[in-house]
C-alpha positions as CSV (number, residue, x, y, z in Angstrom):
1,M,79.2,-129.7,-128.1
2,P,80.2,-129.1,-131.7
3,H,80.5,-125.6,-133.0
4,P,77.1,-124.5,-134.4
5,N,78.4,-124.2,-138.0
6,L,80.0,-127.6,-137.8
7,F,76.6,-129.1,-136.5
8,H,74.8,-127.7,-139.6
9,V,77.5,-129.1,-141.9
10,L,77.3,-132.6,-140.4
11,T,73.5,-132.5,-140.6
12,A,73.6,-131.5,-144.3
13,A,76.1,-134.3,-145.0
14,L,73.9,-136.9,-143.3
15,L,70.8,-135.7,-145.4
16,L,72.8,-135.9,-148.6
17,T,74.0,-139.5,-147.9
18,A,70.7,-140.9,-146.6
19,P,68.9,-143.2,-149.0
20,A,66.3,-141.5,-151.1
21,P,62.6,-142.3,-150.6
22,V,61.3,-145.0,-152.9
23,A,59.0,-143.6,-155.5
24,G,55.4,-144.3,-154.6
25,A,56.3,-145.5,-151.0
26,R,53.6,-145.0,-148.4
27,H,53.5,-145.0,-144.6
28,P,51.9,-148.2,-143.2
29,P,48.1,-147.7,-143.4
30,E,46.3,-146.9,-140.2
31,R,44.3,-149.8,-138.9
32,P,40.6,-149.4,-139.4
33,N,38.1,-149.1,-136.5
34,I,35.5,-151.8,-136.2
35,L,31.8,-150.8,-135.5
36,L,29.8,-154.0,-135.0
37,L,26.0,-153.3,-134.8
38,L,24.0,-156.3,-133.5
39,V,20.2,-156.4,-133.6
40,D,18.1,-158.9,-131.7
41,D,15.5,-161.0,-133.5
42,L,15.9,-159.1,-136.8
43,K,14.8,-160.9,-140.0
44,P,15.5,-159.2,-143.3
45,A,12.3,-157.1,-142.9
46,L,14.1,-154.1,-144.2
47,G,13.6,-151.8,-147.2
48,C,17.1,-152.6,-148.5
49,Y,16.1,-156.3,-148.6
50,G,13.1,-155.5,-150.7
51,D,10.4,-155.6,-148.0
52,P,7.9,-153.0,-149.2
53,H,6.3,-152.8,-145.7
54,A,9.4,-151.8,-143.9
55,R,10.2,-148.3,-142.8
56,T,14.0,-148.4,-142.3
57,P,15.5,-145.4,-144.0
58,H,18.7,-145.4,-142.0
59,L,19.6,-149.0,-142.7
60,D,18.6,-148.6,-146.3
61,K,21.0,-145.7,-146.7
62,L,23.7,-147.6,-144.9
63,A,23.3,-150.6,-147.3
64,E,24.0,-148.1,-150.2
65,R,27.6,-147.7,-148.8
66,G,28.6,-151.3,-148.9
67,M,27.6,-154.9,-149.6
68,R,24.3,-156.7,-148.7
69,F,24.4,-160.4,-148.2
70,E,21.2,-161.9,-149.6
71,L,21.7,-165.4,-148.2
72,A,23.2,-164.9,-144.8
73,Y,22.3,-167.3,-142.0
74,C,22.7,-167.6,-138.2
75,N,24.2,-170.8,-136.9
76,Q,21.4,-171.4,-134.3
77,A,18.2,-169.5,-134.0
78,V,18.2,-168.5,-130.4
79,C,19.9,-165.5,-128.8
80,A,22.8,-166.8,-126.5
81,P,24.1,-169.6,-128.8
82,S,23.9,-167.3,-131.9
83,R,26.0,-164.7,-130.2
84,F,28.5,-167.3,-129.0
85,T,28.9,-168.5,-132.6
86,L,29.5,-164.9,-133.7
87,M,32.0,-164.1,-131.0
88,L,33.8,-167.4,-131.1
89,G,33.7,-168.1,-134.8
90,S,32.6,-171.6,-133.8
91,H,29.4,-173.6,-134.5
92,S,27.3,-174.7,-131.5
93,T,27.8,-178.3,-132.6
94,A,31.5,-177.8,-132.1
95,T,31.3,-176.1,-128.7
96,G,28.2,-177.6,-127.1
97,L,26.9,-174.1,-126.3
98,Y,23.3,-174.7,-127.3
99,G,21.4,-173.0,-124.4
100,L,20.4,-169.6,-123.0
101,G,22.0,-170.5,-119.7
102,N,25.3,-171.8,-121.0
103,K,28.3,-170.1,-119.5
104,L,31.1,-169.7,-121.9
105,R,34.0,-169.7,-119.4
106,H,32.7,-172.8,-117.6
107,S,33.1,-175.0,-120.7
108,H,35.7,-173.1,-122.6
109,P,37.9,-171.1,-120.1
110,R,40.7,-170.6,-122.6
111,A,38.5,-169.4,-125.5
112,V,39.6,-166.2,-127.3
113,T,36.6,-164.2,-128.5
114,M,36.6,-161.9,-131.4
115,P,37.0,-158.7,-129.2
116,Q,39.7,-160.4,-127.2
117,F,41.6,-161.2,-130.4
118,F,41.3,-157.5,-131.5
119,A,42.5,-156.3,-128.1
120,R,45.6,-158.5,-128.3
121,H,46.4,-156.6,-131.5
122,G,46.2,-153.1,-130.0
123,Y,42.4,-152.4,-130.2
124,R,40.4,-150.8,-127.4
125,T,37.3,-153.0,-127.2
126,E,34.0,-151.7,-125.9
127,S,30.5,-153.0,-125.7
128,M,27.0,-151.6,-124.9
129,G,23.5,-152.9,-125.1
130,K,22.8,-156.6,-125.9
131,I,26.1,-158.2,-127.1
132,F,26.4,-161.5,-125.2
133,H,23.2,-162.8,-123.8
134,I,22.6,-161.8,-120.1
135,G,19.8,-163.6,-118.4
136,H,18.5,-167.1,-117.8
137,G,21.4,-167.5,-115.3
138,N,23.9,-166.3,-117.8
139,E,26.1,-163.2,-117.0
140,G,27.6,-162.7,-120.5
141,D,31.3,-162.5,-120.9
142,P,33.0,-159.5,-119.2
143,E,36.4,-160.9,-120.1
144,S,35.8,-160.1,-123.8
145,F,36.1,-156.3,-123.5
146,S,38.7,-153.8,-122.4
147,V,36.3,-151.7,-120.3
148,P,33.1,-152.6,-118.4
149,H,30.1,-153.4,-120.4
150,F,27.3,-150.8,-120.6
151,H,24.2,-153.0,-119.9
152,D,20.6,-152.0,-120.4
153,K,17.2,-153.7,-120.4
154,V,15.8,-156.2,-122.8
155,I,12.3,-156.5,-121.2
156,E,11.0,-153.0,-120.7
157,Y,7.6,-151.2,-120.2
158,L,6.6,-147.7,-119.5
159,D,2.9,-148.2,-119.0
160,P,2.1,-149.8,-115.6
161,A,-0.9,-151.5,-117.2
162,S,1.6,-153.6,-119.2
163,T,2.8,-155.3,-116.0
164,E,-0.3,-155.5,-113.8
165,G,0.6,-152.3,-112.0
166,G,4.4,-152.5,-112.1
167,K,5.0,-156.1,-111.0
168,L,8.1,-158.1,-112.0
169,T,7.1,-160.2,-115.0
170,R,8.2,-163.6,-116.1
171,E,10.4,-162.5,-118.9
172,E,11.9,-159.6,-117.0
173,A,12.8,-162.0,-114.2
174,Y,14.5,-164.3,-116.8
175,F,16.5,-161.4,-118.3
176,T,17.6,-160.0,-115.0
177,N,18.4,-163.3,-113.3
178,Q,15.7,-162.8,-110.6
179,Q,13.5,-165.4,-109.0
180,L,14.5,-168.0,-111.6
181,D,13.1,-170.7,-109.4
182,R,9.5,-169.3,-109.5
183,I,9.1,-167.9,-113.0
184,H,5.7,-169.3,-113.7
185,S,4.2,-167.9,-110.5
186,L,5.0,-164.4,-111.8
187,P,2.5,-162.4,-114.0
188,R,3.0,-162.2,-117.8
189,G,4.0,-158.8,-119.2
190,A,2.3,-157.3,-122.3
191,A,3.4,-158.5,-125.7
192,Y,3.4,-154.9,-127.0
193,E,2.9,-151.3,-125.9
194,A,2.9,-148.0,-127.8
195,T,3.5,-145.0,-125.6
196,P,3.8,-141.2,-126.2
197,S,7.5,-141.4,-125.1
198,R,10.9,-140.2,-126.2
199,D,13.4,-142.5,-127.9
200,E,15.6,-142.5,-124.8
201,D,12.8,-143.7,-122.6
202,Y,13.4,-147.2,-124.0
203,A,16.8,-149.1,-123.9
204,D,17.7,-148.7,-127.6
205,G,17.6,-144.9,-127.3
206,R,19.8,-145.0,-124.3
207,V,22.3,-147.4,-125.9
208,A,22.5,-145.1,-129.0
209,A,23.2,-142.2,-126.8
210,E,26.0,-144.1,-125.0
211,A,27.4,-145.2,-128.3
212,I,27.5,-141.6,-129.4
213,R,29.4,-140.6,-126.2
214,R,31.8,-143.5,-126.8
215,L,32.5,-142.5,-130.4
216,Q,33.2,-138.9,-129.3
217,A,35.7,-140.1,-126.8
218,A,37.2,-142.5,-129.3
219,S,37.7,-139.7,-131.8
220,K,40.2,-138.1,-129.4
221,R,42.3,-141.3,-129.0
222,K,45.0,-142.6,-131.3
223,E,44.3,-146.3,-130.7
224,P,41.8,-148.0,-133.0
225,F,38.5,-149.2,-131.5
226,F,36.4,-152.3,-131.8
227,M,33.0,-151.2,-130.6
228,A,30.1,-153.5,-130.3
229,V,26.6,-151.9,-130.1
230,G,23.6,-154.1,-129.4
231,F,20.0,-153.1,-130.0
232,V,17.2,-155.2,-128.5
233,R,14.2,-154.3,-130.6
234,P,12.5,-156.0,-132.3
235,H,12.8,-158.6,-129.5
236,L,9.6,-159.0,-127.5
237,P,7.9,-157.1,-126.0
238,F,7.2,-154.8,-128.9
239,S,7.6,-151.7,-126.8
240,A,8.2,-148.6,-128.9
241,P,7.2,-145.0,-129.0
242,A,3.8,-144.5,-130.6
243,R,5.1,-142.5,-133.5
244,Y,6.9,-145.6,-134.9
245,W,3.7,-147.6,-134.7
246,D,2.1,-144.7,-136.7
247,L,4.5,-145.3,-139.6
248,H,2.6,-148.5,-140.4
249,D,-0.9,-149.3,-141.5
250,P,-1.6,-152.7,-139.8
251,A,-4.2,-153.5,-142.5
252,R,-1.4,-153.4,-145.2
253,L,1.2,-155.4,-143.3
254,P,1.8,-159.0,-144.5
255,F,-0.4,-161.6,-142.9
256,P,0.5,-165.3,-142.6
257,R,-0.8,-167.3,-145.6
258,S,0.1,-170.8,-144.5
259,E,-0.3,-171.6,-140.8
260,D,0.2,-175.3,-141.0
261,H,3.5,-177.2,-140.5
262,P,5.0,-178.3,-143.8
263,A,3.3,-181.4,-145.2
264,G,5.3,-184.5,-144.5
265,S,7.6,-182.9,-142.0
266,P,8.6,-184.8,-138.8
267,K,7.1,-183.8,-135.5
268,I,10.5,-183.2,-134.0
269,A,10.8,-180.2,-136.3
270,H,7.6,-178.6,-135.2
271,K,6.9,-175.7,-132.9
272,R,3.9,-174.1,-131.2
273,A,3.6,-171.5,-128.4
274,G,7.0,-171.3,-126.6
275,E,8.4,-167.9,-125.9
276,I,5.5,-165.8,-127.1
277,A,3.1,-167.5,-124.7
278,M,5.1,-165.8,-121.9
279,Y,3.4,-162.6,-122.9
280,A,-0.2,-161.4,-122.5
281,P,-2.7,-161.6,-124.1
282,V,-1.2,-164.4,-126.2
283,P,-3.2,-167.7,-125.7
284,R,-1.5,-171.0,-125.2
285,R,-3.1,-172.6,-128.2
286,N,-2.6,-171.3,-131.8
287,E,-6.2,-172.1,-132.5
288,D,-7.2,-169.3,-130.1
289,Y,-5.2,-166.5,-131.8
290,T,-7.6,-163.9,-133.2
291,S,-6.9,-162.1,-136.4
292,E,-6.8,-158.9,-134.4
293,L,-4.1,-160.3,-132.1
294,K,-2.0,-161.5,-135.1
295,R,-2.2,-158.1,-136.8
296,R,-1.2,-156.4,-133.5
297,L,1.8,-158.6,-133.1
298,I,2.9,-158.1,-136.7
299,H,2.4,-154.4,-136.4
300,G,4.4,-154.4,-133.2
301,Y,7.3,-156.2,-134.9
302,Y,7.5,-153.7,-137.8
303,A,7.1,-150.7,-135.4
304,S,10.0,-152.0,-133.3
305,V,12.2,-152.4,-136.4
306,S,11.5,-148.8,-137.3
307,Y,12.3,-147.6,-133.8
308,M,15.6,-149.6,-133.8
309,D,16.4,-148.2,-137.3
310,A,16.1,-144.7,-136.0
311,Q,18.5,-145.3,-133.1
312,L,21.0,-147.1,-135.3
313,G,20.8,-144.1,-137.7
314,K,21.8,-141.7,-134.9
315,V,25.0,-143.7,-134.3
316,I,26.0,-143.7,-138.0
317,A,25.2,-140.0,-138.2
318,E,27.6,-139.3,-135.3
319,L,30.3,-141.5,-136.9
320,D,30.0,-139.4,-140.0
321,R,30.0,-136.1,-138.1
322,L,33.2,-137.1,-136.3
323,K,34.8,-138.0,-139.7
324,L,35.4,-141.5,-138.5
325,S,33.5,-143.4,-141.2
326,G,36.3,-143.1,-143.8
327,N,38.4,-145.5,-141.6
328,T,35.7,-147.6,-139.9
329,V,34.5,-151.0,-141.0
330,I,30.8,-151.3,-140.2
331,A,29.0,-154.6,-139.8
332,V,25.3,-154.9,-139.3
333,W,24.2,-158.4,-138.1
334,G,20.9,-159.8,-136.9
335,D,21.3,-162.6,-134.4
336,H,18.6,-164.7,-136.0
337,G,15.3,-164.3,-137.9
338,F,11.8,-164.4,-136.7
339,H,8.5,-166.2,-137.5
340,L,5.5,-163.9,-137.7
341,G,2.8,-166.6,-137.9
342,D,4.1,-168.4,-141.0
343,L,3.7,-172.2,-140.5
344,G,1.7,-171.2,-137.3
345,I,5.0,-170.3,-135.6
346,W,5.9,-167.2,-133.7
347,T,9.4,-166.0,-132.7
348,K,12.4,-168.3,-133.6
349,H,13.7,-171.7,-132.3
350,T,13.4,-173.7,-135.6
351,N,15.5,-174.8,-138.5
352,Y,13.2,-173.1,-141.0
353,E,14.1,-170.1,-143.3
354,Q,12.3,-167.4,-141.4
355,A,14.1,-168.2,-138.2
356,N,17.6,-168.6,-139.7
357,R,18.0,-166.1,-142.5
358,I,19.5,-162.8,-141.2
359,P,20.4,-159.4,-142.6
360,L,24.2,-158.9,-143.0
361,L,25.6,-155.6,-144.2
362,L,29.4,-155.0,-144.5
363,I,30.8,-151.6,-145.3
364,A,34.6,-151.6,-145.6
365,P,36.1,-148.4,-147.0
366,G,38.5,-149.1,-149.9
367,V,37.2,-152.6,-150.2
368,T,33.4,-152.7,-150.7
369,T,31.6,-150.9,-153.5
370,G,28.5,-149.1,-152.5
371,G,25.1,-150.5,-153.2
372,T,26.4,-154.0,-154.1
373,A,24.7,-157.3,-153.2
374,T,25.8,-160.9,-153.3
375,R,24.2,-164.3,-153.2
376,Q,27.2,-165.9,-151.6
377,L,26.0,-168.0,-148.7
378,A,27.3,-166.6,-145.5
379,E,27.2,-167.6,-141.8
380,S,27.6,-165.7,-138.5
381,V,30.9,-167.6,-137.9
382,D,32.4,-165.9,-141.0
383,L,32.5,-162.5,-139.4
384,F,35.5,-163.3,-137.1
385,P,38.0,-164.1,-139.8
386,T,36.5,-161.5,-142.2
387,L,36.9,-158.6,-139.8
388,A,40.4,-159.7,-138.8
389,E,41.4,-159.7,-142.5
390,L,39.8,-156.3,-143.1
391,A,41.8,-154.9,-140.1
392,G,45.0,-156.3,-141.5
393,L,45.4,-158.7,-138.6
394,P,46.8,-162.3,-138.9
395,A,44.3,-165.0,-139.5
396,P,42.9,-165.9,-136.1
397,S,44.6,-168.8,-134.4
398,V,42.5,-169.5,-131.3
399,P,42.0,-172.4,-128.8
400,Q,38.4,-173.1,-129.9
401,P,37.5,-174.6,-133.3
402,L,37.2,-171.9,-136.0
403,N,34.4,-172.7,-138.4
404,G,34.2,-169.4,-140.3
405,V,35.6,-168.5,-143.7
406,D,37.0,-165.2,-144.8
407,L,34.5,-163.3,-146.9
408,V,36.9,-160.5,-148.1
409,P,37.2,-162.0,-151.6
410,V,33.5,-161.7,-152.0
411,L,33.5,-158.1,-150.6
412,K,35.9,-157.3,-153.5
413,D,33.9,-159.2,-156.1
414,P,30.3,-160.2,-155.4
415,S,30.4,-163.0,-157.9
416,R,33.2,-164.8,-156.1
417,R,32.3,-167.9,-154.1
418,V,34.2,-169.1,-151.0
419,R,31.7,-171.6,-149.6
420,D,29.0,-173.7,-151.3
421,H,26.5,-173.9,-148.4
422,A,25.6,-172.5,-144.9
423,F,25.3,-174.7,-141.9
424,H,23.1,-174.3,-138.9
425,C,21.4,-176.4,-136.2
426,Y,18.7,-176.6,-133.6
427,P,18.5,-178.9,-130.6
428,R,15.3,-180.6,-129.6
429,R,14.0,-182.7,-126.7
430,G,15.6,-186.1,-125.9
431,G,19.1,-185.0,-127.1
432,V,18.1,-184.9,-130.8
433,I,19.8,-182.2,-132.8
434,G,18.7,-181.0,-136.2
435,R,21.7,-180.1,-138.4
436,A,20.9,-178.2,-141.5
437,I,22.6,-177.6,-144.8
438,R,21.4,-174.6,-146.8
439,T,22.5,-174.4,-150.4
440,E,21.4,-171.6,-152.7
441,R,18.2,-173.4,-153.7
442,Y,17.6,-176.1,-151.0
443,R,17.7,-176.8,-147.3
444,M,18.2,-180.3,-145.8
445,V,17.8,-181.0,-142.1
446,E,18.9,-184.2,-140.4
447,W,17.3,-184.9,-137.1
448,K,19.4,-187.4,-135.0
449,K,21.0,-187.9,-131.6
450,P,24.8,-187.4,-131.9
451,G,26.4,-190.8,-132.3
452,A,23.2,-192.6,-133.0
453,P,23.0,-195.0,-136.0
454,A,22.4,-193.4,-139.4
455,N,19.1,-195.3,-139.8
456,T,17.6,-193.4,-136.9
457,A,17.8,-190.1,-138.6
458,Q,14.8,-188.2,-140.0
459,Y,15.2,-185.9,-142.9
460,E,13.6,-182.7,-144.3
461,L,14.3,-181.3,-147.7
462,Y,12.8,-178.0,-149.0
463,D,13.0,-176.2,-152.4
464,Y,13.1,-172.4,-152.1
465,R,12.8,-171.7,-155.8
466,D,9.2,-170.6,-155.4
467,G,9.2,-168.9,-152.0
468,Q,10.7,-168.6,-148.6
469,I,8.0,-170.5,-146.7
470,E,8.3,-174.3,-146.4
471,R,5.2,-176.0,-147.8
472,R,6.1,-179.7,-148.3
473,N,9.0,-181.9,-147.3
474,I,10.3,-183.4,-150.5
475,A,13.0,-185.6,-149.0
476,S,11.4,-188.9,-150.1
477,D,10.6,-187.5,-153.6
478,H,14.2,-186.5,-154.5
479,P,16.7,-189.0,-153.3
480,G,19.5,-187.7,-155.5
481,I,19.2,-184.1,-154.1
482,L,18.9,-185.5,-150.6
483,A,22.1,-187.6,-151.2
484,R,24.1,-184.5,-152.4
485,H,23.1,-182.6,-149.2
486,K,23.9,-185.6,-147.0
487,A,27.4,-185.7,-148.6
488,I,27.9,-182.0,-147.6
489,L,26.8,-182.7,-144.0
490,A,29.2,-185.7,-143.9
491,R,32.1,-183.2,-144.1
492,Y,31.2,-182.2,-140.5
493,P,32.0,-184.2,-137.4
494,E,29.1,-185.4,-135.2
495,A,27.6,-182.7,-133.0
496,V,28.9,-182.3,-129.5
497,R,26.2,-183.6,-127.1
498,R,24.1,-181.1,-125.1
């Protein structure tokens, strides 16, 4: 061993001959965390989107931190396929994943989901609540996350009267994969309930509590996290503590003005009954809905949104308390919209505006400016490449088709445009698929079987300049506008068959 004095001399010499630090050089930035907040059946019925009836203070405050997308759309208005589009970055028409019971790994065993992509780049990926759809024979996708999924209920009641004394209901059976061969022999659960309960007595309260525990644990680790937190309200049933119902006066809530299908629209586009008829006391025929029932359903939706907002607010408050928000990208996404009696339709499962327009908030420290909004059209599939770019990861190269575009230029400048339309679809009986092109002013829908001759197609065209409810199909009145939208649709390959 060198003499101590010689050791110090050699060390000093090395320091003197080492290259000097470059002026202004910085250490590589720490990769940001990703907090992905998913909400089931959430249309933009939020204060930050200008809904005067909403009571959503936590989401409204969160919107003040980043960018609000005014024209964001899901790619298919039903739970499981919409979540596949988000996690794969692929349209349903490219993957063939159109149904609630579709199993991702059966048809796409090599697919790399968004959380898998992040895990391959050093992220700890976690999930809780409703992320992938579980139910209707579907078990979700456990392969997507680093640790086991924290699952909770979608269909939930506290009052035994809501379930004929505690019986297994049709929708609970669907969502828990029980007795799927005898669904219609089971009783219907209530469409709504208001109980003198704690937040944690329903699933969203428990999911928020679990997210808080996971954030606390994450704050003690060095690896970045990708955390997906899924809230189920305002999905039916509208089960929420009574105090959230009390926030709203049902007489002041918006009531459907037009309950007829759009004039001149093809029958293939129409919807009546469906999911909502699985709940009591909803009648099978729209003509039998009373005004009192309609008001109760609308009240239940707004109350459920307020309940969810409070739970999401708890998660954001803990992120702030732990001082994680300065290095966490937050995305709030609704899986699809929701009809509340407009056009005589309830729930989703259409190609119309109310079922397909979604809230999308992005908060990216150092990138987004607080309180900004953009009219850039956006799709669910855009989140995969956008979050990868915000995390400093390479552009995703994955086995499945990637249909999304990177929205980061828009996050930096709300006036930038990276796409000229949004695409979505909905399948109907007989193998017919409605493929829609939504531009800033118009929506065109083509209804056709994949591969069928062009002259078999039926078209819808709507102008949203004067409102967000479709009144009249103007396809035959405006051939030039229709042709322009057909040209956009022609950029896409034919849909994969169901």
